[in-house]
C-alpha positions as CSV (number, residue, x, y, z in Angstrom):
1,G,0.1,-0.1,0.5
2,R,0.9,3.4,-0.4
3,A,1.6,5.9,2.7
4,G,-0.9,6.6,4.9
5,E,-2.8,3.7,4.1
6,G,-4.1,0.7,6.9
7,D,-6.4,0.4,9.9
8,T,-3.6,2.0,12.0
9,L,-3.3,5.1,13.3
10,K,0.4,4.3,13.2
11,D,-0.6,3.4,9.1
12,A,-1.8,6.7,8.8
13,L,1.3,8.8,9.8
14,L,3.5,6.7,7.9
15,G,5.6,8.7,5.5
16,L,4.5,12.4,8.0
17,D,6.9,14.2,9.3
18,C,6.1,15.8,12.1
19,D,8.4,18.4,12.6
20,T,7.4,19.5,9.6
21,T,3.9,18.6,8.3
22,P,0.8,19.8,10.9
23,M,-2.3,18.1,11.2
24,V,-6.1,18.4,10.9
25,V,-7.7,15.6,12.4
26,T,-11.2,14.9,12.4
27,F,-13.7,11.7,13.5
28,V,-16.8,10.6,11.7
29,N,-19.1,7.7,11.6
30,E,-21.5,6.8,9.0
31,D,-24.4,9.4,10.1
32,Y,-21.5,12.3,9.4
33,A,-20.1,10.6,6.3
34,Q,-21.5,13.2,3.8
35,F,-20.3,15.7,6.8
36,V,-16.4,14.3,6.2
37,E,-17.3,14.6,2.3
38,N,-18.4,17.7,2.3
39,W,-15.6,19.2,4.6
40,I,-12.9,17.5,2.8
41,V,-13.6,19.1,-0.5
42,H,-14.0,22.6,0.9
43,A,-10.2,22.0,2.9
44,R,-9.1,21.0,-0.5
45,M,-11.1,24.0,-1.9
46,C,-9.1,25.9,0.7
47,G,-5.7,24.0,-0.1
48,I,-5.3,23.0,3.6
49,E,-3.3,19.9,2.0
50,K,-0.4,22.4,0.9
51,S,0.3,22.9,4.4
52,A,-1.2,20.5,6.3
53,A,-2.1,16.5,6.3
54,I,-6.1,15.5,6.8
55,V,-6.4,12.5,8.9
56,V,-9.9,11.0,9.9
57,G,-10.4,8.6,12.8
58,A,-13.2,6.5,11.0
59,M,-16.1,5.1,14.0
60,D,-16.9,2.2,11.4
61,A,-16.2,0.2,8.8
62,T,-18.6,2.4,6.1
63,V,-16.2,5.5,7.0
64,L,-12.9,3.2,7.1
65,Q,-13.7,2.6,3.1
66,L,-15.3,5.9,2.0
67,A,-12.1,7.5,3.8
68,R,-10.1,5.6,0.9
69,K,-12.3,6.4,-1.6
70,W,-11.8,10.3,-0.7
71,N,-8.3,9.3,-1.0
72,V,-7.6,11.1,2.5
73,R,-5.6,9.7,5.8
74,V,-7.4,7.3,7.3
75,F,-7.4,5.1,10.8
76,S,-10.2,2.2,12.3
77,M,-10.9,3.9,15.8
78,E,-11.1,0.1,16.5
79,H,-7.5,-0.2,16.1
80,T,-6.6,2.1,18.9
81,N,-5.3,1.9,22.0
82,H,-8.0,3.8,23.6
83,S,-11.2,3.0,24.8
84,F,-14.0,3.3,21.8
85,G,-16.5,5.5,21.0
86,W,-16.6,9.8,21.2
87,G,-14.5,10.2,24.3
88,A,-12.1,8.3,22.6
89,Q,-11.3,11.2,20.5
90,I,-9.3,13.3,23.5
91,G,-7.5,10.3,23.8
92,V,-5.9,10.3,19.8
93,V,-5.4,13.8,19.8
94,N,-3.1,13.5,23.3
95,E,-1.2,10.7,20.9
96,L,-0.8,12.5,18.6
97,I,0.5,15.2,20.4
98,A,2.3,13.7,23.6
99,T,3.4,10.3,21.5
100,W,3.7,11.4,17.6
101,R,4.8,14.8,18.6
102,F,2.3,16.3,15.7
103,S,0.9,19.8,15.7
104,T,-2.4,18.9,15.8
105,L,-6.2,20.4,14.8
106,M,-8.9,18.3,16.2
107,C,-12.1,19.5,14.2
108,H,-15.7,18.5,14.0
109,V,-17.0,18.0,10.2
110,D,-20.2,20.1,11.3
111,M,-18.5,23.1,12.2
112,V,-17.6,26.1,10.8
């Protein structure tokens, strides 16, 4: 596979340099898949990928497959060390900052 493909957070981060690549991360389940697709389209229109990586935490298998079609870095929340559910988001963001040393912006897909 190519960099950023796989099911784990580590897989999603492959090929990224934490010293030079900020990350915009969002989490989504199937119910909000259209929101995240819209969010990705508009983030790309704004040129965000020129200076940051978009990463999606998939809360279910449907979003994991959709995010791959959208060509973004994605990982399954089922493969994290954090308890599953919406509360696990903070654990993942903490891991991105503390363990992986990424500058991280967490963004809900239904915000403007």
